[in-house]
PAZAPA-4460 file (N, C-alpha, C; in steps of 0.05 Angstrom, whole numbers, plus 32768, in hexadecimal, padded with zeros to 4 digits):
% residues 172
    n_x    n_y    n_z   ca_x   ca_y   ca_z    c_x    c_y    c_z   seq   type   mol
   8175   7F58   8001   817B   7F74   8004   817A   7F7A   801E     1      M     A
   818F   7F8E   8024   818C   7F9B   8041   817E   7FB4   8043     2      D     A
   816E   7FB4   8060   8158   7FD1   8065   815D   7FEB   8055     3      F     A
   8174   7FF7   804F   8184   8011   8045   817E   7FFF   8028     4      E     A
   818D   7FF4   8027   8183   7FEB   8000   8166   7FED   7FF5     5      Q     A
   815B   7FE1   7FFF   8138   7FDC   8008   812E   8002   800B     6      A     A
   8130   8013   8019   8124   8029   801B   812F   803C   8004     7      V     A
   8149   8038   8001   8157   804A   7FF4   815B   8042   7FCD     8      F     A
   8147   802E   7FD1   8149   801F   7FAD   812E   801F   7F9D     9      T     A
   811A   801C   7FB3   80FE   8019   7FB0   80F2   8033   7F9C    10      R     A
   80E1   802A   7F8C   80D6   803C   7F74   80C0   8033   7F72    11      R     A
   80AE   8047   7F67   8096   8042   7F62   8090   8036   7F4E    12      S     A
   808F   801B   7F3C   807F   8012   7F2C   8069   801C   7F1F    13      I     A
   806A   801B   7F05   8051   8022   7EF4   8051   800E   7EDA    14      R     A
   8062   7FF9   7EDB   805D   7FE6   7EC8   8068   7FC8   7ECD    15      R     A
   805D   7FBC   7EC3   8063   7FA8   7ECE   8061   7F8D   7EC0    16      Y     A
   806F   7F7B   7EBB   8071   7F59   7EAB   8059   7F4C   7EAE    17      T     A
   8059   7F41   7EA4   803A   7F28   7E9F   8047   7F17   7EAE    18      N     A
   8058   7F13   7EBB   8061   7EFB   7ED0   8052   7EF8   7EF4    19      R     A
   8039   7EEB   7EEC   803B   7EE7   7F04   8042   7EE7   7F22    20      E     A
   803D   7EF1   7F32   804A   7EF0   7F4B   8042   7ED8   7F5D    21      V     A
   8057   7ECD   7F64   8056   7EB0   7F72   8041   7EB3   7F95    22      P     A
   802B   7E9D   7F93   801B   7EA2   7FAC   8033   7EAA   7FC7    23      E     A
   8043   7E95   7FCA   8050   7E9B   7FE0   8059   7EBB   7FE5    24      G     A
   8062   7ECC   7FCE   8068   7EE4   7FD0   8051   7EF5   7FD8    25      M     A
   803A   7EF4   7FCB   8029   7F06   7FD9   8024   7EFB   7FF5    26      I     A
   8028   7EE7   7FFB   8026   7EE7   8024   8039   7EEC   802C    27      H     A
   8050   7EF4   801C   8064   7EFF   802F   8059   7F1C   802B    28      Q     A
   8057   7F20   801D   804B   7F3F   801A   8035   7F48   802D    29      L     A
   802C   7F39   802F   800E   7F36   804A   801D   7F42   8061    30      L     A
   802C   7F24   8061   8037   7F21   8082   804F   7F3A   8086    31      R     A
   8058   7F4D   8079   8066   7F65   8074   8053   7F7D   807F    32      A     A
   8038   7F7D   8071   8026   7F91   807E   801D   7F8F   809B    33      G     A
   8012   7F6D   80A3   800D   7F6B   80B8   8022   7F6C   80D1    34      L     A
   8033   7F71   80CA   8051   7F72   80DD   805C   7F95   80DA    35      A     A
   8047   7FA6   80D1   804C   7FC1   80D7   8040   7FC7   80FB    36      A     A
   804C   7FE1   80FF   803F   7FE5   811F   8028   7FF8   811A    37      P     A
   8016   7FFC   812F   8001   7FFD   8131   7FFA   800A   814B    38      S     A
   7FE7   8020   8144   7FE5   8030   816B   7FD5   801E   817A    39      G     A
   7FD8   8012   8193   7FD4   8001   81A6   7FD4   7FDB   8193    40      G     A
   7FDF   7FE5   817F   7FE2   7FC3   816F   7FCB   7FBA   8170    41      N     A
   7FB6   7FC9   8168   7FA0   7FCE   8163   7F9D   7FBD   813C    42      L     A
   7FB2   7FC5   8131   7FAC   7FBB   8119   7F96   7FB7   8107    43      Q     A
   7F97   7FD8   8105   7F76   7FE4   80F5   7F6F   7FDB   80D5    44      P     A
   7F7B   7FC4   80C8   7F7C   7FC2   80B0   7F6F   7FA9   80A3    45      W     A
   7F6A   7FAC   808B   7F6A   7F92   8085   7F6A   7F94   805D    46      H     A
   7F76   7F81   8056   7F7F   7F83   8040   7F6A   7F6E   802A    47      F     A
   7F6B   7F77   8010   7F5C   7F69   7FFE   7F6E   7F66   7FE9    48      Y     A
   7F6D   7F4E   7FDF   7F8A   7F40   7FC3   7F77   7F41   7FAF    49      V     A
   7F7A   7F4C   7F98   7F6B   7F47   7F82   7F82   7F3A   7F6C    50      V     A
   7F7A   7F23   7F5B   7F89   7F21   7F51   7F7B   7F1C   7F31    51      R     A
   7F63   7F1C   7F32   7F58   7F11   7F18   7F52   7F2D   7F00    52      E     A
   7F5A   7F27   7EF5   7F65   7F3C   7EE0   7F4B   7F49   7EDB    53      R     A
   7F2D   7F44   7ED8   7F17   7F50   7EDA   7F0D   7F62   7EEB    54      A     A
   7F18   7F58   7F01   7F11   7F6C   7F14   7F28   7F81   7F17    55      L     A
   7F48   7F74   7F13   7F58   7F8E   7F12   7F4D   7FA6   7EFE    56      K     A
   7F44   7F9F   7EE9   7F40   7FB1   7ED4   7F22   7FC3   7EDD    57      E     A
   7F14   7FB3   7EED   7EF8   7FC3   7EFB   7F02   7FD7   7F0B    58      K     A
   7F12   7FCC   7F1D   7F1F   7FE3   7F30   7F30   7FF9   7F25    59      L     A
   7F37   7FF7   7F0D   7F4A   8014   7F02   7F32   802D   7EF3    60      C     A
   7F1E   8020   7EFA   7F0D   8037   7EFB   7F0F   8042   7F08    61      E     A
   7F1C   8041   7F23   7F16   804F   7F36   7F34   8068   7F3F    62      C     A
   7F3F   8060   7F25   7F5C   8076   7F1F   7F57   8089   7F04    63      F     A
   7F5F   809C   7EFB   7F5B   80AA   7EE4   7F72   80A0   7ED9    64      S     A
   7F7F   8086   7ED4   7F91   807A   7ECD   7F9A   805B   7EC4    65      F     A
   7F9D   804E   7EB7   7F9C   802B   7EB2   7FAF   801F   7EBB    66      S     A
   7FC2   8025   7EBB   7FDB   8015   7EBC   7FE2   8000   7ED5    67      W     A
   7FD1   8006   7EE8   7FD4   7FEB   7EFA   7FCE   7FD8   7EF7    68      P     A
   7FBC   7FD6   7EDE   7FA8   7FBA   7ED3   7FC0   7FA8   7ECE    69      K     A
   7FD7   7FB4   7EC4   7FF0   7FA6   7EBA   7FFA   7F93   7EDA    70      E     A
   7FF9   7F9A   7EE8   8007   7F90   7F0C   7FF6   7F72   7F0B    71      A     A
   800D   7F60   7F16   7FFF   7F45   7F18   7FE2   7F46   7F2F    72      S     A
   7FE9   7F57   7F46   7FCF   7F5F   7F54   7FD0   7F6E   7F64    73      F     A
   7FBB   7F7A   7F73   7FB8   7F8F   7F7C   7FB1   7F8B   7FA0    74      F     A
   7FC0   7F94   7FB2   7FBB   7F91   7FCD   7FA7   7FB1   7FCC    75      I     A
   7F8B   7FAD   7FDA   7F81   7FC5   7FE7   7F88   7FBF   8006    76      I     A
   7F8F   7FD6   8007   7F8A   7FDD   802D   7F82   7FEC   8032    77      V     A
   7F6D   7FE3   8048   7F60   7FF0   8056   7F5F   7FF4   806A    78      C     A
   7F4B   800A   8077   7F4F   8011   8095   7F39   8011   80A4    79      A     A
   7F37   8009   80C3   7F1F   7FFD   80CD   7F25   8011   80E3    80      Q     A
   7F1A   8029   80E0   7F1A   8037   80ED   7F11   8034   8108    81      A     A
   7EF3   8031   810E   7EEE   8027   8122   7EFA   8015   8138    82      S     A
   7F0D   8005   8126   7F1D   7FF3   813F   7F32   800C   8151    83      R     A
   7F3E   801B   8142   7F4E   8036   8152   7F3B   803E   8160    84      S     A
   7F1D   8045   815B   7F12   8060   8168   7F0B   8051   8185    85      A     A
   7F15   8034   8184   7F03   8022   819D   7F0E   802B   81BB    86      E     A
   7F28   802B   81AE   7F4B   8036   81BF   7F50   804F   81C4    87      K     A
   7F48   805F   81B2   7F57   8075   81AB   7F3A   808C   819D    88      Y     A
   7F28   8088   81A1   7F13   809B   8197   7F17   80AA   817E    89      G     A
   7F12   80C1   817D   7F12   80CE   8167   7F26   80CF   815A    90      E     A
   7F41   80D0   8163   7F61   80D5   8153   7F62   80B9   814C    91      R     A
   7F5A   809E   815E   7F5D   8089   814D   7F54   8084   8132    92      G     A
   7F34   8093   812F   7F2A   8086   8117   7F2D   809E   8102    93      E     A
   7F3C   80B5   8109   7F3B   80C5   80F6   7F59   80BE   80F1    94      S     A
   7F6C   80C3   8102   7F8B   80C0   80FE   7F93   80A4   80FF    95      L     A
   7F99   809C   8115   7FA9   8084   811A   7FA9   8066   8108    96      Y     A
   7F8E   806A   80FF   7F8C   8050   80F4   7F97   8053   80CF    97      C     A
   7F97   806C   80CF   7FA4   807B   80AA   7FC0   8070   80B2    98      I     A
   7FC6   807D   80C8   7FE6   807B   80C9   7FEE   805C   80CF    99      Q     A
   7FE0   804A   80D5   7FE7   802F   80E0   7FE1   8022   80BD   100      D     A
   7FDB   8024   80AE   7FCE   8019   8090   7FE2   8028   8080   101      T     A
   7FEF   803A   8089   8005   804C   807B   801F   8036   8082   102      A     A
   801D   8035   809B   8033   8028   80A4   8030   8006   808A   103      A     A
   801C   7FFA   8092   8017   7FE4   8088   802A   7FE4   806A   104      A     A
   8018   8000   8060   801F   7FF8   8040   8034   7FFF   803D   105      V     A
   804E   8010   804B   806B   8012   8045   8073   7FFC   8050   106      E     A
   806B   7FE6   8061   8080   7FCF   805F   8071   7FB9   804B   107      N     A
   8064   7FC0   803F   8057   7FAF   8029   806E   7FB7   8018   108      I     A
   806A   7FCF   8010   8079   7FDC   7FFC   8098   7FD0   7FF5   109      L     A
   80A7   7FD3   800C   80C3   7FC5   8015   80C1   7FAD   8010   110      L     A
   80B0   7FA6   801B   80B6   7F84   8019   80AF   7F72   7FF7   111      C     A
   80A2   7F87   7FE8   809A   7F82   7FCE   80BC   7F87   7FBF   112      A     A
   80BF   7FA0   7FC8   80DF   7FA7   7FB1   80F6   7F95   7FC0   113      H     A
   80FD   7F86   7FD7   8109   7F7A   7FDE   80FF   7F5E   7FDA   114      A     A
   80EE   7F5A   7FD0   80EE   7F39   7FBD   80EB   7F3C   7F9C   115      L     A
   80F0   7F59   7F9D   80FC   7F57   7F74   80E2   7F62   7F68   116      G     A
   80CD   7F6F   7F7A   80AE   7F71   7F72   80AF   7F92   7F6E   117      L     A
   809D   7F9C   7F5D   8093   7FB8   7F58   8077   7FBD   7F63   118      G     A
   8074   7FD5   7F6F   805A   7FDD   7F78   805B   7FFA   7F7A   119      S     A
   8040   7FFC   7F82   803B   8022   7F82   8026   802B   7F8B   120      C     A
   802B   803B   7FA3   800C   8046   7FB3   800B   8056   7FA5   121      W     A
   7FEA   804C   7FA1   7FD6   8061   7F93   7FC0   8069   7FAD   122      I     A
   7FC2   807E   7FAA   7FB2   808E   7FC6   7F98   8099   7FB4   123      G     A
   7FA7   80A0   7F9B   7F8A   80B1   7F94   7F7D   809F   7F87   124      S     A
   7F67   8092   7F89   7F56   8085   7F7E   7F32   8090   7F8E   125      F     A
   7F20   8082   7F7B   7EFD   8089   7F8A   7EF9   8075   7F95   126      D     A
   7EF9   8080   7FB3   7F02   806C   7FC7   7EE0   8062   7FCD   127      E     A
   7ECB   806A   7FC2   7EB8   8067   7FC7   7EAE   804B   7FB3   128      S     A
   7EB8   8050   7F8E   7EB9   8037   7F86   7EC5   8026   7F8B   129      L     A
   7EDD   8026   7F95   7EEB   800B   7F9D   7EE0   7FFA   7FAC   130      C     A
   7ED0   800C   7FC6   7EC3   7FFD   7FD6   7EAE   7FF0   7FCA   131      S     A
   7E9C   7FF9   7FBD   7E85   7FEB   7FA7   7E8E   7FDA   7F96   132      K     A
   7EA3   7FDA   7F8B   7EAF   7FC3   7F76   7EB2   7FAE   7F8C   133      I     A
   7EC7   7FAD   7FA0   7ED4   7F9D   7FB3   7EB8   7F96   7FC9   134      L     A
   7EA2   7FA0   7FCB   7E8E   7F9E   7FE1   7E99   7FA2   7FF5   135      H     A
   7EAF   7FB5   7FF6   7EBC   7FB8   800E   7E9F   7FCA   802F   136      I     A
   7E9F   7FBD   803D   7E89   7FCB   8054   7E95   7FE4   8057   137      G     A
   7E83   7FF1   8068   7E83   8006   8074   7E95   800F   808A   138      S     A
   7EA0   7FF8   8090   7EBA   7FFC   80AA   7EC7   7FF6   80A7   139      D     A
   7ED1   7FFD   8089   7EEC   8000   8081   7EEA   800D   8067   140      L     A
   7F04   8017   8067   7F0B   8033   805A   7F21   8024   8047   141      R     A
   7F1E   8027   802E   7F34   8020   801E   7F45   8037   801D   142      P     A
   7F61   8034   8021   7F73   8049   8024   7F8C   8047   8010   143      V     A
   7F8F   8039   8006   7FA6   8031   7FF3   7F9F   801C   7FD8   144      A     A
   7FAC   801D   7FC6   7FA8   800F   7FB5   7FBF   8005   7FB1   145      I     A
   7FD3   7FE7   7FAD   7FEA   7FE5   7FA9   7FE8   7FCD   7F8F   146      L     A
   7FEE   7FDA   7F7C   7FF4   7FC9   7F61   8010   7FBE   7F67   147      P     A
   8013   7F9C   7F63   802D   7F8E   7F6A   802F   7F7A   7F52   148      V     A
   804D   7F7E   7F49   804E   7F6A   7F3A   8072   7F6C   7F2A   149      G     A
   8077   7F57   7F23   809A   7F62   7F0F   8097   7F75   7F04   150      F     A
   80AB   7F82   7F0C   80B4   7F9A   7F03   80B9   7F9E   7EDD   151      P     A
   80AA   7FAD   7ED7   80BA   7FAA   7EB3   80C7   7FCE   7EAF   152      A     A
   80CF   7FDA   7ECA   80DC   7FF3   7EBE   80E4   7FF8   7EDF   153      E     A
   8101   8004   7ED5   810F   8010   7EEA   810E   802D   7EF1   154      Q     A
   8103   8036   7EF9   8101   8054   7EFF   8119   805E   7F0D   155      P     A
   8124   8077   7F09   813F   808E   7F0E   8132   8091   7F30   156      E     A
   8145   8092   7F3E   813A   80A5   7F56   8130   80C0   7F56   157      E     A
   811D   80C2   7F66   8114   80DC   7F61   8120   80EE   7F71   158      R     A
   811C   810D   7F72   812D   8118   7F87   8124   811C   7F9C   159      P     A
   8121   811F   7FAC   8121   8124   7FCE   8126   813B   7FDA   160      R     A
   8118   8151   7FE7   811A   816A   7FF6   8135   815E   8008   161      R     A
   8142   8178   800F   8164   816E   801D   814E   8169   8034   162      P     A
   8162   815F   8049   815B   8158   8064   8159   8179   8076   163      I     A
   8166   818B   806D   816C   81A1   807D   814F   81B8   8079   164      A     A
   8142   81A7   805E   8126   81C0   805E   8111   81B2   8068   165      E     A
   8119   819A   8070   80F9   8191   807F   8105   8188   8098   166      V     A
   8118   8184   80A5   811A   8180   80BA   8127   819A   80C5   167      V     A
   8121   819A   80EB   8124   81B3   80FB   812C   819D   8115   168      T     A
   8142   81A5   8120   8153   8193   8131   8146   81B2   8144   169      F     A
   8144   81A6   815C   8137   81B9   817D   814B   81B2   818B   170      L     A
   8162   81A0   818C   8174   81A1   81A4   818B   81B3   81A8   171      D     A
   8185   81D0   819B   8198   81DD   819A   8192   81F8   81A0   172      E     A
***
């Protein structure tokens, strides 16, 4: 799958088969996340991989929905704000570390799609409960939970706002 195909055909998947994702594919996704750009190359992220069914079900308490438990595994992407703050101060702590982890998330989502996997970016969750369940230290902030598995659905393309509505060219 070429880059354009990956970008323009990726969809958020909320239904998964019961087929387990091989370990090698999980590592490919993690390497894709690690390849993301980051301010000052500080790489202020940490990834938790959750495969155990009981722990996935426990994590579903962080949502107002339960469909993610069908996924083969979750990747919880955390930001380490202090790492960015060392070089960039408050802006690194409050913004750059979030931007950097968002870039890692998008790399993982695109890699998953290119591998024939489905995934979804969940940002709406109880951050404190997630940290408690996973025993995440106070130096890390969970910013995204990514359920991943083999897709059991093929959602249609959703409408996008037109370029003319969201872009301003300032060269003329």
